[in-house]
C-alpha positions, 0 to 999 in steps of 0.5 A: 088955597095954601098947602102944608107939607110933612115929610116922614124921612127914613133911611131908604124912603120918604113918606109925604103928607099934604094938607090944606089950610082947613087941615083936610088931607090932600095927598100922601105918597111913599117915594124912594129917597130921590130928590128928583122924584120928590120934586116931581111929585110936589111940582103940581102943588108947587104954586100953593105950597106955603112951607115944607117940614121934615124930621131931623134924622141922620140923613136929612142934608140932601133933602134940605138942600134939594127943597131949598134949591127948588125955592121951597120954604123948609123947616126942620122938626125937632123929634125930641120935642114932638108929642103925639096925641095920647090914646091913639089906637093906630098910627103909621108913617102917613099919620106921622107925615100929616101930623108934621104938616098939622103942626107946621100949619098950626105954628107950633112945630118945635124946630131945629136950626138949619145951617147954610150948606158951606157952614155945615160942610166946615162944621162937619169937617171939624167934626171929623177932626174931633173924631180923628183926635179921639182915635189918636188918643185911644192909640196913645193910651193903648200903647201906654197901657201896653208898656205899663202892663208888660214892661212896668214902664210909664211913658208920658203921652207927649213922649209917645207922640214923638215916637216913630215905628223904628223906635219900637225896636229899642223899647220892645224886643218881643216879636208879638208885642213889638208888632202890637206896639208898631200898629199903635204908633203907625196909626197915631202918626197917620192920624197926626198927618190927617188931623194936620191936613184938616186943621190947615184946610179949615183955617185957610177956608174958615173965617170967624163971623164978626160977632164971634171974634171976641171969643178969642178974648176968653182964656182957653179958647183958640182958633180951633175952639172958636171956629167950633163954637161958631159953627156949632152955634149958628145964630145966637139970637135963636137962644132966648137966654144964657141958660137956654144956650148953656142947656143946649151945650149940655152944661146944666144938670138933668136931674129930676127932683121931687120933694127934694129927692132925686127921682132919676134923670131927664134926657141928659143927651139933649143938646149939642155934644160938640159944644159940650166937648168944646167948653170942657176943653176951654175949661181945662185950658182956662184953669191952666192959663188964668189964675183967677179962674184957677182959684175958683176951680181949686175951690170947687174941686175941694168941695166936690171932685174934679169932673164936677168942677170942670163941668161947673166951670164949662157952664160958667164959660158957656153962659159968659160966651153967650153974652160975649157973642150977643152983646159984643163985649170982651171977656171979664173973669170978674163977671164970670165968677161974680166977683167985685173988684173990691173983693180982690186983694193980692195978699193981706198981712196979719198981725204976726206978719204972716201972708194970708191969701184972700179968697177970690170966690 
């Protein structure tokens, strides 16, 4: 006899539902979120438990680690892809737990990827760095707005980053404005220290997997972005195609079209927001340091706008990185933009002797 376990995980408790291979309901219990209590309840079924599943909620780490540590086969369900039967009159947490177990038994459970514990901890540390970078940017923009609003002075962000609290007295004489500006600069410098500390620790501990090392050949992708892409992507083989990977990176449109008319949007937030950020950052750097990519971006920008052009470039970079990781090849901007080498000419001279730039995309 084989048992399949579904767990409906909440913030303070977990509902366990166990079925057998005939889909007969064997056991159900609501327990506090304590891994020792949960393992104790599973102990009498442990010999016959084939696998366990739970939903991907905000607090699943401890449950996954505890179950794996006890030797159970663990699967994480993707709640966005799970659909209930339509027309049900009554459902509760026990029903949801049994439903997860049933999907697991039938082999049709939509699954999420579970990273190993060490990788997950480094990934979360990089996510913390991103949060601090965003907070630092908020303080820089707040200070810039304060100067522009009150003193009609425009300061560049790079100049603001070099300021210390003691420099504020020379810029602002008003007592209240001075205190407000000092708060921004003090927080910016504090966040700078923490960001550098995290970067030092991550670069010392983390090492790119061999399959991700060729990401460094992509213009705009350095160590931090390469590590972010590596840790957020996990096993590249879990994506069937480059399009699936680009969709996971939130680099594809979510429009709903019917009869050539827009009917709204689908779930545009479905995917990994950290990979979405990473490829947008890579696109901004790539257009700055690669002339061929910059020409593509400029042409796209003239037809649409800056935001759409950056997202289009991020989409191309995400698909390129998929093949770089999967096929272990170096970056090629010609393949990225679908350009044949015979199309690229530096300049052409017309009959009047004028220099004409040949478009590259």
